[in-house]
C-alpha positions as CSV (number, residue, x, y, z in Angstrom):
1,M,15.6,-23.6,-0.2
2,S,16.3,-25.3,3.1
3,T,18.6,-28.2,3.4
4,V,17.6,-31.3,5.4
5,T,19.8,-30.3,8.3
6,D,18.2,-26.8,8.4
7,L,14.7,-28.2,8.8
8,D,12.9,-28.2,12.1
9,W,12.0,-31.9,12.6
10,F,9.4,-33.0,15.1
11,K,7.7,-36.3,16.2
12,S,4.0,-37.0,16.6
13,S,2.5,-36.4,20.0
14,Y,1.4,-40.1,19.7
15,S,5.1,-41.3,19.7
16,S,6.1,-43.4,22.6
17,A,8.6,-42.3,25.2
18,Q,11.0,-45.1,24.1
19,G,11.4,-43.4,20.7
20,D,10.6,-46.6,18.7
21,S,8.5,-46.8,15.7
22,C,8.5,-43.1,15.1
23,V,8.6,-40.9,12.1
24,E,9.6,-37.3,12.1
25,V,8.1,-34.5,10.0
26,A,9.4,-31.1,8.9
27,L,7.4,-28.5,7.3
28,A,8.8,-26.5,4.4
29,E,7.2,-23.9,2.1
30,Q,6.3,-26.3,-0.7
31,V,6.7,-29.8,0.7
32,I,6.4,-31.9,3.9
33,H,9.5,-33.9,4.7
34,V,9.1,-37.3,6.5
35,R,11.9,-39.5,7.8
36,D,12.5,-42.5,10.1
37,S,13.6,-41.3,13.5
38,K,15.4,-44.6,14.2
39,D,17.7,-44.2,11.2
40,M,18.1,-40.6,10.1
41,T,21.0,-41.6,7.7
42,R,18.4,-43.0,5.3
43,P,16.9,-40.7,2.6
44,H,13.8,-38.8,3.7
45,L,10.5,-38.6,1.8
46,A,9.3,-35.2,0.4
47,V,5.6,-34.9,-0.2
48,G,3.6,-32.0,-1.7
49,R,1.2,-30.3,0.7
50,D,-1.9,-31.5,-1.2
51,G,-0.6,-35.1,-1.0
52,W,0.2,-34.8,2.7
53,V,-3.4,-33.5,3.4
54,R,-4.9,-36.5,1.5
55,F,-2.6,-38.9,3.4
56,V,-3.5,-37.5,6.8
57,R,-7.2,-37.6,6.0
58,Y,-6.9,-41.2,4.8
59,A,-4.9,-42.2,8.0
60,A,-7.4,-40.5,10.3
61,R,-10.2,-42.7,9.0
62,G,-8.3,-45.7,10.3
């Protein structure tokens, strides 16, 4: 199992160049990790792949 520091975090292509109001995501085998890019010392959220797919579909609807 990967530790949080071993994960390959990335920001959305919609993130602004200033780096504000961004979340970062890291893909793991069983879960998707999500964290606040402005304060990476806070705990991150881990979501199962099915839950992540439902969230992205919901968010895409606006």
